[in-house]
VODREN-232712 format. One record per residue: x, z, y of N, C-alpha, C in turn. Coordinates in steps of 0.02 Angstrom, whole numbers, padded with zeros to 5 digits, always signed. Last residue first. Example, Ala and Ser with C-alpha at 12.3 -4.5 7.8 and 13.67 -1.06 7.14 Angstrom:
BEGIN
+00642+00354-00112+00684+00357-00053+00645+00394+00002/+00660+00390-00284+00615+00390-00225+00660+00390-00165/
This chain:
BEGIN
-00347+00139-01530-00378+00122-01570-00401+00164-01608/-00334+00195-01363-00309+00178-01427-00365+00178-01454/-00436+00221-01230-00419+00168-01257-00365+00133-01313/-00469+00394-01225-00495+00345-01238-00487+00253-01266/-00330+00391-01190-00318+00419-01276-00373+00384-01278/-00293+00330-01065-00254+00326-01123-00275+00331-01185/-00395+00418-00993-00430+00364-01002-00376+00314-01067/-00323+00552-01010-00389+00547-01057-00431+00479-01061/-00227+00520-00945-00186+00539-00991-00285+00510-01041/-00250+00513-00791-00236+00459-00818-00255+00466-00919/-00327+00625-00778-00364+00611-00798-00325+00523-00821/-00202+00723-00772-00265+00724-00853-00300+00671-00835/-00122+00659-00697-00112+00618-00746-00160+00644-00789/-00202+00579-00557-00224+00621-00584-00192+00632-00652/-00124+00466-00441-00174+00480-00486-00159+00553-00523/-00117+00541-00249-00069+00522-00316-00114+00515-00383/-00195+00457-00099-00172+00513-00189-00137+00462-00230/-00111+00391+00033-00108+00398-00019-00118+00448-00091/-00125+00379+00212-00140+00448+00140-00139+00415+00070/-00011+00317+00304-00061+00286+00233-00070+00365+00222/+00106+00312+00405+00071+00382+00397+00001+00361+00349/+00164+00215+00375+00212+00266+00374+00160+00318+00358/+00078+00107+00370+00115+00098+00326+00157+00171+00320/+00020+00121+00486-00028+00128+00447+00029+00150+00378/+00132+00100+00593+00091+00169+00580+00071+00157+00516/+00126-00021+00550+00190-00002+00552+00177+00078+00537/+00007-00089+00595+00037-00082+00535+00077-00039+00528/+00024-00077+00752-00007-00017+00706-00011-00022+00633/+00126-00166+00776+00131-00106+00774+00105-00055+00721/+00022-00266+00753+00069-00282+00686+00111-00192+00711/-00058-00242+00851-00114-00242+00801-00048-00250+00729/+00006-00266+00958-00008-00181+00944-00048-00178+00869/+00015-00387+00931+00065-00378+00938+00057-00293+00902/-00139-00439+00988-00077-00433+00894-00032-00389+00921/-00122-00371+01125-00177-00342+01073-00137-00352+00979/-00043-00497+01177-00034-00406+01173-00069-00349+01096/-00120-00594+01129-00051-00573+01113-00020-00508+01112/-00253-00574+01219-00216-00572+01150-00162-00572+01109/-00158-00586+01346-00198-00508+01302-00196-00507+01249/-00116-00681+01335-00077-00632+01358-00099-00595+01323/-00239-00772+01314-00181-00764+01264-00159-00734+01290/-00299-00720+01465-00320-00711+01400-00268-00705+01328/-00206-00796+01548-00216-00702+01545-00238-00698+01467/-00207-00933+01504-00159-00884+01502-00178-00834+01497/-00340-00984+01564-00333-00934+01494-00276-00907+01473/-00314-01009+01674-00332-00942+01681-00343-00927+01617/-00391-01151+01606-00393-01118+01687-00388-01046+01661/-00357-01126+01444-00376-01152+01460-00383-01138+01550/-00287-01062+01305-00268-01116+01353-00300-01168+01402/-00362-01056+01193-00365-01018+01259-00348-01017+01319/-00325-01135+01098-00354-01158+01121-00386-01124+01163/-00202-01087+01039-00187-01133+01072-00261-01159+01136/-00270-01000+00927-00235-00966+00989-00231-01025+01062/-00306-01097+00862-00341-01052+00897-00312-01028+00946/-00189-01125+00802-00231-01201+00848-00276-01124+00891/-00147-01024+00750-00107-01058+00794-00134-01103+00842/-00219-01028+00638-00236-00960+00698-00200-00989+00751/-00321-01168+00649-00283-01132+00608-00269-01068+00669/-00480-01258+00652-00410-01239+00678-00365-01185+00631/-00572-01426+00643-00545-01342+00608-00480-01328+00653/-00611-01547+00678-00613-01495+00716-00582-01424+00686/-00570-01637+00577-00503-01630+00623-00531-01562+00692/-00670-01637+00511-00639-01578+00482-00565-01566+00534/-00822-01638+00528-00763-01683+00554-00709-01638+00548/-00982-01636+00553-00951-01657+00487-00855-01672+00509/-01012-01564+00669-01018-01628+00665-00978-01683+00599/-01047-01462+00571-01070-01473+00645-01073-01543+00630/-00898-01400+00520-00994-01427+00492-01026-01447+00540/-00841-01388+00635-00810-01445+00597-00898-01454+00549/-00906-01289+00695-00892-01360+00737-00885-01410+00706/-00851-01191+00616-00933-01203+00624-00963-01274+00652/-00726-01192+00659-00773-01208+00568-00840-01234+00560/-00738-01139+00780-00676-01183+00745-00733-01222+00669/-00805-01011+00711-00820-01053+00768-00812-01126+00763/-00694-00964+00662-00760-00961+00625-00778-01022+00677/-00575-00951+00761-00596-00993+00699-00655-00974+00657/-00628-00878+00847-00620-00935+00884-00615-00977+00803/-00673-00757+00769-00717-00749+00786-00685-00826+00813/-00526-00716+00735-00572-00718+00669-00661-00764+00704/-00488-00686+00874-00441-00739+00850-00487-00771+00766/-00584-00578+00882-00563-00629+00932-00531-00701+00890/-00480-00474+00800-00588-00496+00806-00597-00568+00836/-00363-00432+00852-00381-00478+00776-00431-00533+00757/-00414-00394+00950-00360-00455+00949-00350-00484+00918/-00473-00276+00906-00515-00303+00949-00457-00395+00954/-00355-00206+00852-00425-00232+00796-00480-00268+00841/-00279-00171+00925-00265-00209+00899-00320-00252+00850/-00339-00088+01033-00326-00127+01072-00337-00195+00978/-00369+00009+00905-00429-00010+00932-00395-00089+00965/-00235+00065+00882-00266+00042+00833-00347-00013+00849/-00174+00115+00998-00163+00032+00966-00201+00028+00938/-00283+00190+01021-00294+00182+01046-00243+00104+01019/-00244+00300+00899-00330+00241+00887-00326+00215+00946/-00115+00356+00952-00092+00271+00882-00174+00265+00861/-00134+00399+01032-00126+00320+01059-00101+00284+01017/-00205+00510+00970-00226+00489+01035-00215+00398+01039/-00119+00581+00882-00165+00533+00862-00217+00506+00932/-00014+00654+00900+00006+00568+00904-00067+00532+00889/-00011+00779+00882-00008+00752+00955+00010+00664+00959/-00083+00758+00773-00132+00809+00814-00104+00742+00881/-00036+00667+00644+00011+00725+00681-00050+00718+00732/-00137+00585+00499-00110+00583+00600-00087+00657+00623/-00151+00495+00388-00155+00580+00416-00106+00592+00467/-00275+00365+00359-00205+00405+00382-00198+00472+00407/-00396+00306+00342-00358+00311+00272-00306+00362+00320/-00452+00295+00490-00496+00316+00420-00445+00352+00394/-00416+00259+00595-00377+00291+00562-00426+00344+00515/-00520+00162+00666-00454+00144+00659-00419+00180+00592/-00664+00216+00719-00649+00230+00666-00573+00203+00636/-00699+00152+00847-00629+00221+00844-00622+00227+00772/-00824+00087+00865-00828+00136+00853-00736+00185+00832/-00724-00043+00933-00781+00007+00944-00790+00079+00914/-00634-00072+00808-00613-00067+00860-00678-00028+00920/-00775-00111+00743-00711-00054+00685-00687-00027+00768/-00808-00219+00811-00854-00145+00781-00811-00090+00773/-00702-00324+00776-00732-00294+00861-00753-00221+00820/-00722-00334+00636-00652-00314+00655-00673-00265+00712/-00866-00391+00641-00849-00328+00609-00744-00284+00644/-00817-00511+00712-00851-00457+00741-00860-00378+00705/-00733-00568+00625-00692-00519+00671-00726-00486+00702/-00830-00578+00494-00762-00526+00514-00733-00505+00549/-00901-00654+00554-00931-00582+00536-00873-00543+00516/-00832-00781+00565-00863-00739+00632-00871-00648+00618/-00817-00800+00409-00762-00766+00463-00777-00752+00545/-00974-00819+00378-00916-00760+00373-00860-00731+00418/-00967-00923+00493-01007-00901+00495-00992-00823+00461/-00866-01006+00420-00874-00991+00492-00909-00932+00517/-00953-01008+00277-00885-00996+00282-00846-00983+00376/-01058-01089+00320-01062-01037+00295-01017-00984+00317/-00999-01218+00356-01032-01177+00401-01049-01108+00383/-00935-01270+00230-00905-01264+00273-00956-01208+00341/-01078-01281+00160-01022-01214+00118-00979-01209+00183/-01142-01360+00242-01157-01326+00222-01131-01251+00214/-01052-01483+00198-01069-01445+00256-01082-01387+00279/-01049-01474+00064-00997-01455+00095-01036-01442+00166/-01151-01510-00038-01186-01450+00010-01086-01454+00045/-01026-01590-00155-01079-01573-00141-01109-01519-00093/-00867-01641-00026-00889-01583-00101-00980-01580-00074/-00811-01620+00099-00827-01708+00030-00857-01675-00034/-00771-01537+00158-00833-01578+00179-00862-01638+00123/-00682-01490+00080-00741-01461+00061-00759-01478+00101/-00574-01582+00127-00576-01561+00053-00661-01518+00050/-00558-01544+00270-00590-01593+00248-00623-01607+00163/-00514-01423+00245-00594-01415+00268-00619-01488+00268/-00395-01429+00196-00448-01399+00164-00522-01393+00177/-00359-01486+00306-00336-01505+00254-00376-01513+00202/-00370-01406+00412-00401-01460+00392-00402-01510+00355/-00288-01318+00395-00353-01279+00379-00393-01357+00396/-00161-01400+00402-00199-01365+00317-00256-01333+00312/-00127-01432+00508-00166-01471+00447-00179-01432+00420/-00105-01278+00583-00182-01319+00598-00214-01376+00537/-00004-01258+00548-00065-01227+00518-00135-01238+00510/+00041-01342+00610+00058-01364+00516+00018-01295+00489/+00034-01323+00740+00010-01370+00712+00024-01408+00613/+00016-01189+00838+00040-01227+00754+00012-01268+00724/+00076-01229+00993+00033-01206+00926+00069-01226+00864/+00205-01271+01068+00131-01320+01095+00065-01297+01040/+00302-01166+01168+00279-01208+01089+00197-01210+01104/+00329-01094+01291+00393-01156+01247+00374-01180+01183/+00251-01080+01402+00264-01133+01364+00296-01163+01327/+00215-00930+01388+00271-00949+01410+00273-01022+01435/+00108-00936+01317+00101-00912+01348+00147-00945+01405/+00190-00977+01159+00122-01024+01206+00113-01008+01289/+00246-00865+01159+00288-00936+01170+00230-00955+01205/+00121-00762+01101+00200-00754+01183+00220-00823+01197/+00119-00835+01000+00042-00826+01074+00086-00815+01128/+00205-00786+00938+00194-00861+00934+00181-00863+01020/+00211-00645+00959+00290-00691+00965+00253-00769+00982/+00092-00617+00887+00106-00598+00922+00177-00650+00988/+00136-00666+00749+00085-00706+00776+00089-00683+00852/+00250-00576+00715+00272-00636+00731+00206-00690+00752/+00156-00454+00721+00215-00455+00770+00238-00532+00771/+00085-00477+00585+00037-00482+00677+00120-00490+00713/+00193-00480+00515+00143-00557+00503+00130-00552+00583/+00254-00369+00491+00267-00428+00499+00246-00493+00541/+00115-00268+00464+00161-00288+00537+00180-00363+00558/+00123-00339+00346+00046-00385+00379+00070-00355+00453/+00205-00283+00298+00223-00346+00257+00161-00372+00315/+00169-00147+00279+00223-00177+00338+00252-00262+00330/+00051-00151+00225+00047-00148+00289+00108-00156+00319/+00119-00161+00103+00059-00217+00111+00073-00207+00170/+00198-00067+00093+00224-00121+00061+00202-00201+00097/+00103+00024+00050+00147+00051+00128+00167-00018+00140/+00051-00003-00079-00005+00008+00016+00029-00008+00057/
């Protein structure tokens, strides 16, 4: 569990760096990610009921993004963490900001999937880089910078989760009893 949180932290930190590169004009977005999203969307659109499937996946991705935003709003981001009382407030804030940014990215990706389904055109689909790049509208750099900051916060929150995650050790008596039931 701790290893998975460390990997997640690294991924979100790299997403934040990519978004920051977009803000600074040093990158043009995730063309490879977009191509992969467009390829699988094209395949799915070619299947029976493909438009409906892509649309439903888009709705599910948006629902996931809204669930992340709801989690941030409610503040239950530290549910499985054992935190020292003096660090709790800033860790909750870090998690809230991170979950909101994560939710924004998911809602954007889901929206592009719905567009792809509506127009039956896989080129409407976007990956994470393309979703972030879509924020580059007039004054979009500010929203992109906020999202990059939020993704960086989520990466830091992943490190916090890796360190403070409460993991229950398995009960040896339960394990022995389960093993005894499996013997022939």
